[in-house]
Wavefront OBJ file of the C-alpha trace (Angstrom):
o trace
v 11.277 -29.586 -17.351
v 10.637 -26.576 -19.587
v 14.334 -25.739 -19.475
v 15.320 -29.266 -20.511
v 12.826 -29.122 -23.374
v 14.201 -25.772 -24.495
v 17.741 -27.152 -24.458
v 16.726 -30.248 -26.445
v 14.927 -28.119 -29.028
v 17.926 -25.779 -29.162
v 20.237 -28.746 -29.807
v 18.020 -30.021 -32.631
v 17.690 -26.614 -34.275
v 21.424 -25.945 -33.839
v 22.268 -29.298 -35.451
v 20.024 -28.448 -38.381
v 21.595 -24.998 -38.766
v 25.074 -26.490 -38.563
v 24.147 -29.101 -41.165
v 22.847 -26.419 -43.482
v 26.056 -24.426 -42.971
v 28.201 -27.516 -43.625
v 26.376 -28.388 -46.835
v 26.299 -24.774 -48.022
v 29.996 -24.234 -47.365
v 31.021 -27.472 -49.028
v 28.982 -26.670 -52.125
v 29.715 -22.931 -52.363
v 33.395 -22.870 -51.527
v 35.750 -25.198 -53.351
v 38.745 -26.563 -51.485
v 42.055 -24.903 -52.140
v 43.682 -28.247 -52.923
v 42.362 -31.659 -53.841
v 42.418 -32.936 -50.253
v 40.043 -31.155 -47.900
v 40.084 -31.581 -44.139
v 36.654 -33.228 -44.092
v 34.162 -33.677 -46.836
v 30.763 -32.050 -46.523
v 29.076 -35.327 -45.627
v 31.528 -36.151 -42.841
v 31.123 -32.647 -41.495
v 27.334 -32.985 -41.759
v 27.503 -36.199 -39.724
v 29.722 -34.658 -37.002
v 27.457 -31.651 -36.490
v 24.783 -33.477 -34.388
v 27.546 -34.854 -32.167
v 28.838 -31.347 -31.537
v 25.288 -30.101 -30.917
v 24.831 -32.878 -28.354
v 28.091 -31.935 -26.674
v 26.936 -28.325 -26.560
v 23.595 -29.375 -25.084
v 25.307 -31.268 -22.262
v 27.603 -28.337 -21.484
v 24.726 -25.837 -21.614
v 22.562 -28.010 -19.309
v 25.327 -27.948 -16.730
v 25.761 -24.187 -17.161
v 22.037 -23.426 -17.084
v 21.488 -25.208 -13.768
v 23.964 -22.984 -11.915
v 22.772 -20.172 -9.663
v 24.810 -17.638 -11.616
v 23.765 -18.997 -14.986
v 24.758 -15.903 -16.975
v 28.420 -16.240 -16.059
v 28.348 -20.016 -16.494
v 26.734 -19.706 -19.936
v 29.386 -17.207 -20.981
v 32.184 -19.560 -19.886
v 30.485 -22.502 -21.605
v 30.219 -20.497 -24.824
v 33.888 -19.562 -24.694
v 34.901 -23.149 -23.979
v 32.887 -24.588 -26.852
v 34.065 -21.886 -29.267
v 37.678 -22.753 -28.442
v 37.383 -26.431 -29.410
v 37.644 -25.760 -33.183
v 40.408 -23.202 -32.536
v 42.436 -25.826 -30.680
v 41.912 -28.246 -33.560
v 43.186 -25.594 -35.987
v 46.305 -24.988 -33.874
v 46.983 -28.724 -33.523
v 46.524 -29.133 -37.278
v 48.989 -26.330 -37.953
v 51.512 -27.954 -35.642
v 51.046 -31.373 -37.248
v 51.197 -29.936 -40.763
v 54.551 -28.296 -40.081
v 56.092 -31.579 -39.003
v 58.912 -32.738 -41.313
v 57.233 -36.138 -41.689
v 53.800 -34.751 -42.547
v 52.375 -36.360 -45.673
v 49.986 -33.492 -46.403
v 50.472 -29.840 -45.680
v 47.888 -28.254 -43.431
v 45.676 -25.670 -45.106
v 44.452 -22.912 -42.808
v 41.581 -22.043 -45.135
v 40.258 -25.603 -45.042
v 40.478 -25.642 -41.259
v 38.496 -22.423 -40.952
v 35.889 -23.803 -43.353
v 35.723 -26.896 -41.182
v 35.185 -24.812 -38.030
v 32.453 -22.473 -39.269
v 29.546 -24.982 -39.014
v 30.584 -25.889 -35.481
v 30.672 -22.222 -34.505
v 27.199 -21.795 -36.057
v 25.942 -24.701 -33.943
v 27.306 -23.316 -30.682
v 26.284 -19.691 -31.206
v 22.740 -20.600 -32.242
v 22.382 -23.043 -29.369
v 23.743 -20.533 -26.857
v 21.367 -17.857 -28.147
v 18.287 -20.101 -27.882
v 19.142 -21.429 -24.410
v 19.977 -17.949 -23.130
v 16.690 -16.648 -24.517
v 14.789 -19.410 -22.705
v 16.610 -18.655 -19.464
v 15.922 -14.926 -19.706
v 12.216 -15.531 -20.316
v 12.095 -18.001 -17.420
v 13.753 -15.433 -15.159
v 11.293 -12.741 -16.285
v 8.256 -14.902 -15.490
v 9.628 -15.762 -12.035
v 10.179 -12.108 -11.134
l 1 2 3 4 5 6 7 8 9 10 11 12 13 14 15 16 17 18 19 20 21 22 23 24 25 26 27 28 29 30 31 32 33 34 35 36 37 38 39 40 41 42 43 44 45 46 47 48 49 50 51 52 53 54 55 56 57 58 59 60 61 62 63 64 65 66 67 68 69 70 71 72 73 74 75 76 77 78 79 80 81 82 83 84 85 86 87 88 89 90 91 92 93 94 95 96 97 98 99 100 101 102 103 104 105 106 107 108 109 110 111 112 113 114 115 116 117 118 119 120 121 122 123 124 125 126 127 128 129 130 131 132 133 134 135 136 137
């Protein structure tokens, strides 16, 4: 139960950190063109969803016997989701029928809050698992 509580708290804190990153990036960095990939508010609203997805993946990884390896694979998997979206956006933007050109800078700005969410969540869950392992030994 302590592990589940730590993962829930990690998801909440990660969502807050991602929201702060989304708002800060949208207010500090202007878009290169008039049309951005997502506005700051849409990004702010998607951050808790991504934190929830990370929490589910980290719960599955944390319950494994070899949790260190599973957490590492979960981190890599969740970090690749925004990268895949960037690659798909580049492919769609280079289509001859594309109405808007894809901006790599906007895509990276879109991905940074999600990476903040996953890295902070991974760090907090890993820290809870290490302390749990130390108390059991």
